[in-house]
Structure formats: structure tokens, C-alpha cells
C-alpha positions in Angstrom: 1.3 11.4 -24.1 0.8 8.1 -26.0 -2.5 7.4 -27.8 -3.3 4.5 -25.4 -2.8 6.8 -22.3 -5.0 9.5 -23.9 -7.8 6.9 -24.5 -7.6 5.7 -21.0 -7.7 9.2 -19.6 -10.8 10.0 -21.7 -12.6 7.2 -19.8 -12.7 9.5 -16.8 -11.5 9.2 -13.2 -14.4 7.1 -11.9 -14.1 4.5 -14.7 -10.3 4.3 -14.3 -10.6 3.8 -10.6 -13.3 1.1 -11.1 -11.0 -0.7 -13.6 -8.1 -0.6 -11.1 -10.3 -1.9 -8.2 -11.3 -4.9 -10.4 -7.6 -5.6 -11.0 -7.0 -5.7 -7.2 -9.9 -8.0 -6.3 -13.7 -8.0 -6.9 -14.2 -7.6 -3.2 -12.2 -4.4 -2.8 -14.1 -1.1 -2.9 -13.3 2.6 -2.4 -14.6 2.2 1.2 -11.3 0.2 1.9 -9.2 3.3 1.2 -9.0 7.0 2.3 -7.9 8.1 -1.2 -7.6 7.0 -4.8 -5.4 9.0 -7.2 -4.9 8.5 -10.9 -1.4 9.3 -12.1 0.4 9.2 -15.5 3.9 9.7 -16.8 2.5 10.0 -20.4 3.3 6.4 -21.2 1.5 4.5 -18.4 -1.6 5.1 -16.2 -1.3 4.2 -12.5 -3.9 4.3 -9.7 -2.7 4.7 -6.2 -5.0 3.6 -3.4 -4.0 4.7 0.0 -4.9 4.6 3.7 -3.4 7.5 5.5 -4.1 6.1 9.0 -3.1 2.5 9.4 -4.5 1.0 12.7 -3.5 -2.6 13.6 -4.9 -4.4 16.7 -2.6 -6.9 18.4 -1.8 -9.9 16.2 -3.1 -8.7 12.9 -1.8 -8.1 9.4 -3.6 -6.2 6.6 -3.2 -4.7 3.2 -3.6 -0.9 3.4 -2.2 0.5 0.2 -2.3 -0.7 -3.4 -0.9 0.5 -6.7 -2.4 -0.6 -10.0 -0.6 0.1 -13.3 -3.6 0.0 -15.7 -1.3 0.0 -18.8 0.9 -3.0 -17.8 -1.9 -4.7 -15.8 0.4 -4.9 -12.8 -0.6 -4.6 -9.1 1.5 -3.7 -6.1 0.6 -4.1 -2.5 2.3 -4.1 0.8 1.0 -5.6 4.1 1.6 -4.1 7.5 1.7 -6.3 10.6 1.4 -6.0 14.3 3.9 -7.1 15.6 6.3 -6.4 12.7 7.0 -10.1 12.0 3.4 -11.4 12.4 2.2 -13.6 9.7 -1.0 -15.6 9.0 -1.9 -18.7 7.1 -4.0 -18.0 4.0 -5.2 -14.8 2.5 -4.2 -11.4 4.0 -7.3 -9.2 4.4 -7.9 -5.7 3.2 -8.1 -3.0 5.9 -11.7 -2.1 6.7 -12.4 0.9 8.9 -14.8 -0.1 11.7 -16.3 2.2 14.3 -14.0 0.6 16.9 -10.9 1.1 14.8 -12.0 4.8 14.3 -12.1 5.3 18.1 -8.5 4.1 18.4 -7.4 6.3 15.5 -9.2 9.3 16.9 -7.7 8.8 20.4 -4.2 8.7 18.9 -4.9 11.8 16.7 -6.1 13.7 19.8 -3.0 12.7 21.8 -0.7 13.8 19.0 -2.4 17.2 18.8 -2.8 19.3 15.7 -3.3 16.9 12.8 -5.1 19.5 10.6 -3.4 19.4 7.2 -1.6 16.2 8.1 -0.8 14.3 4.9 1.8 11.9 6.0 1.4 8.2 6.8 0.5 7.2 10.4 0.9 3.6 11.5 -0.7 2.7 14.8 0.2 -0.7 16.3 -1.9 -1.5 19.4 -0.4 -3.2 22.4 -1.8 -4.1 25.8 -1.1 -0.7 27.5 0.0 1.6 24.7 0.0 2.4 21.0 3.3 2.1 19.1 3.3 5.0 16.6 5.2 5.4 13.4 5.0 8.5 11.1 6.6 8.6 7.7 6.8 11.7 5.6 9.0 12.9 2.8 11.3 14.8 5.2 11.0 13.0 8.5 10.4 9.7 10.3 9.1 9.7 13.8 8.3 6.9 16.3 6.9 7.0 19.8 4.5 5.4 22.1 1.2 6.7 23.5 -0.2 5.4 26.8 -3.7 4.1 26.6 -6.0 6.0 28.8 -3.8 9.0 29.6 -2.6 9.7 26.0 0.9 10.5 27.4 3.6 10.4 24.7 6.9 8.8 25.5 10.0 7.1 23.9 10.1 9.7 21.1 12.4 9.4 18.2 12.7 11.7 15.2 15.0 11.5 12.2 15.1 14.2 9.6 15.6 12.8 6.1 18.0 14.4 3.8 17.1 15.0 0.1 18.8 13.0 -2.6 22.2 14.7 -3.0 22.0 14.7 -6.8 19.6 15.7 -9.5 17.1 13.1 -10.7 15.6 13.2 -14.1 11.9 13.5 -13.3 10.7 13.4 -17.0 9.5 9.9 -16.3 7.8 10.8 -13.0 4.2 10.0 -12.5 2.0 13.0 -11.9 -1.5 13.3 -10.8 -4.1 13.6 -13.6 -6.2 16.7 -13.2 -9.4 15.6 -15.0 -11.0 19.1 -14.8 -8.1 20.4 -17.0 -8.5 17.7 -19.7 -10.1 18.9 -23.0 -12.5 16.6 -24.9 
């Protein structure tokens, strides 16, 4: 681990996350995300901000997930739109979970069934009479529709993803920083 990375890690998780939030935008806060994770590969420190459940009303586009490389002062962000090709003039907003949005997400989670331990990404695009669902995980991609009102699932599609067929050198891989294990 480089000296610069050690010094950054000594700042502590909360300080590193605050530094990363300032890199994104002064208006972004932890309330905009379901998780914030500090990662390092020994040469760089990276903060991943994530929203596991991505709900999009009709004709919207939002930023849900961000990555901030503290070391290189680089930010990464991707927008998600409903419909897929929807765009807006001006600045794309950050996702903010409202009580109304939470009701839609909860309805979809109930229709899906057992979501306990669910760690994948769930994108919910609202339509007039149904929700268009997309689930992405390390080993599977799924899409289907859920009828509003009844919660009936239809038009299901599942694709099992194959692992990379060759060994990858993971010595440069970013790994989660476990602050409780760091010695002063």
C-alpha cells in the first residue's frame, strides 16, 4: 500500500466518504444512496455510491450510482432513463427516494416475493399499466413485467451469465476497506 493511500485510509471512513461526496457535488448527500463503500487496490482509493433499487416514473432520467476515485480526483456516473432513450435539457438530477417512490418499490418487491438477502441491482421503469423490471447480478440477468394492481408477473426472460473463460490477474482489483481491521 502506498504512503498516500495509507494517509487517506487513516482519515477514516466518514471523512473519505465526505470527501468523495464533495467531489460529486455539494448538493449530494448520503441520503441520495443506499450504500457507500470505500475500496482500495493499494495504489488508489475509490468510493462507490450505489442505489440498489432504481425506480423511474414515466419520462424521467436520474443519476443513481457514482464512483469517485479520491486519488486521481476522477468521478464516474451513469444515468438511467425511462424510456431507455429519454433525455432532458439541462442538468440530470440525483435520485431522491420519496415516500411515493418507496410505495412503488415496495409493491414490486412484494410482487417478486422473497427479496431477503437480495444484493443485486433492480431497475423499475414505470409505465401506464405495468412496471418494466430489469435485474442484473454477477451471474444472471432477468427482465419481466409486473401488472399494476394485481402484481402479476409476465413476459419473463432470464439469461445466465457465464464466468470469464480465462484467469484474470486480480492483484490490481479494488477491495473493500475494512476500517475495524486497520491498526493506528
